[in-house]
N, C-alpha and C positions, 0 to 999 in steps of 0.2 A: 395574431395567433399563431397564427397556422405557417403564418409567413416568415416566426420564428422560429418557427418546428424545422422549414426548413435546414432555414442556417450551421441549427446548434443539430442535425442530423450527420451529415459526415463529419462536424468537426467529431462528436459522440463517438465517432467508428476511427475515428486515428488518435483519440486518444485510449478505446478499447486497448488495443496493442497495446499490453503490457506486460512484456516476458518475466520483470520479477517476480510478480505479483504470483498471475500463471505455475510461477515455477514454484515456487515454494509453496502454492497449493498443492503441486502434485507431488511437494515433497508431508506436507501436512497429512495426505491418505497414506502415503508409504505408513504413517504411525502405528503404533499403537490402537489408534481412534478415532478413525480415515474420517469418518464423518465424522463430528463431532469439533474434532482440533482444525478441518478444511472450510466447513462452518464459520467459526471461529475468526479463523483467522479474517476471515472472507467482509464479516461481522465490523472484525479490527477497525479494516481497511479500509470501507466500506463509511462507515461511522466517523473515520477520524476525516477524510475525504468533506466530505455530509457539512461538519465541521464547521471545518476552515471554510469552505465555501463560503456562507451562510457567513462566515466574517469577515474575509474577504471582499466578499459583496460590499456588507456593513461596509466598510472600509479604503474600497475600488480605491478610488481620486485620489485619497491622502499616500495610498503608500505606494502606488503610480509614479507623483512628486516627487515622493523622493524617493523613490528607483532609479528618475531621473537626474536627480540636481543629486547625489550625494554630501554627505558635508565627509569634513576626517573625523570627526567619530567613527559614524559608516565605516573605513578602514582601515579603525583602530578596535576596532569589535571586533574583526575579519580577520584580524591576523592575530589576537590573543584566542580568538576561538582553534582558530587555526593553528597551530600552538598548542592548547589546549588536547587539540585532536592526534595529532604528530606526539606527544610524551605519552598516550591513554596509546596507543597505535606499538611504542616502543615497548611500557612495562606491558600489553602481551604479548609481545611479540621472544621480551628476556624474560617472561615468566614462567612459561612454556615450552622454554628448552632446560629450564634449570628444575622442572615439579617430577619431569616427565607426565606423559600422558596418561590421562584423568579417561576416562566415562562420562559421557555427557548424560546427562539426568533426561529420565524423555519429554519426550512434549506433551505439557495438557490443553485442552483450552485458552485456560485464564492464560498460559506464556503463545500461543499462539494467535490468541485475541492480541494481544501489546504487536508480538512481533508484526503481526500484518496490519496494526499505525504505525508501529515504528516501520516497517516497507512506506508507505503513505508519507511519513512526516520527512523523510531522507530524500523519497522524489517529488517533493513537493514545488521545490525551487524551479526542478525540472517540464511541471508540466505546464505546459506553452497546452496545450491543445483546449485545458481546465480557463486557464485564463482568457482562453478565447474566448469559451461560452460565459460565465462570467462577461466576460464585458457587450457579447448582445445580447445576453440578460440586462443587463443595466442601459443599453440605448435604446432598451426598444419601451421606456421606461413607465414597469408595471407596476402594482400597486403593492408595498412592502408583503402586504398576502402572496397574494401572486409569484413576485419576485424568488422569495423563498420554499411558495411550489413549485414551480423550474425547476430551483436550482433543489429540493428533495427528488424529482421527481427524474431529472437526466440522473444523480447517483441512483439512479434504484437501475436508473436504464445500464449504466453504466456493470451494474455486480450483475446483470440479469446473464452476460455469457458465461462468468465466472460461474457460477454456478452448476456449470456441464460435468464440472468437478467429482464437486459434492456429490450428486447427483447420482452419476456414474461409477465411485464407487458402494455408493448404497443400495445401488440396480444390480450389482454385482457382487454383493456380498461375499460369502466365499471363497471366490473366483478371484477377490481381490490380491488376495495370499499369496497368490501368485507376482503379483506388479506390487506388491511390499515388496517382494524379494530384490524385483528390480532395483529398486525406489531405492530400501537397504543394499546394495550389489554398489547399485552407481554414487551414494553420498558415505562407504565406507561405512555403513552402521552394522553389519553381519553382527556384531556380538550378541544383543538385541536379539536376533530370532532363535536364535540358541532358549531362549528363556520358555 
């Protein structure tokens, strides 16, 4: 077990370098609910990572075999998904130009949770360190209980460094108002500072 932890530690460090999650947490701290939104975003990201980690571990061999030998239907599905995404992008560009600029709604903890989860879903296919960690856990031939505990532990260890963002927002209190001004200016949301 100790040998597995020695192997997982550098993989975890490589996995933690996630600028997308960190950037969204910084944005969430700049909202009117800095602590709630940033914690909800982190929880959404981590819960999704954990859920898919357990799911991937359960079907790891079958998924890897399918990825190594894709069927023609897999390419067809990819093509359809790609065309749908291009259609959504096209509609969003043409719709935003014709209706003018509307003010975005405020970020709530529920939206932050969903965005954190969505960030994870988008990045999951590129989470090579996570796949490597799951592979190492499965290669250790642990019991199902120990495997799930390892995945949970890995995900909790993954989330810990990101807790610095909401922790600093909570500790700074009113001093974080200056930080919010910087975040709002950088994201173009200065209208919400007038409220």
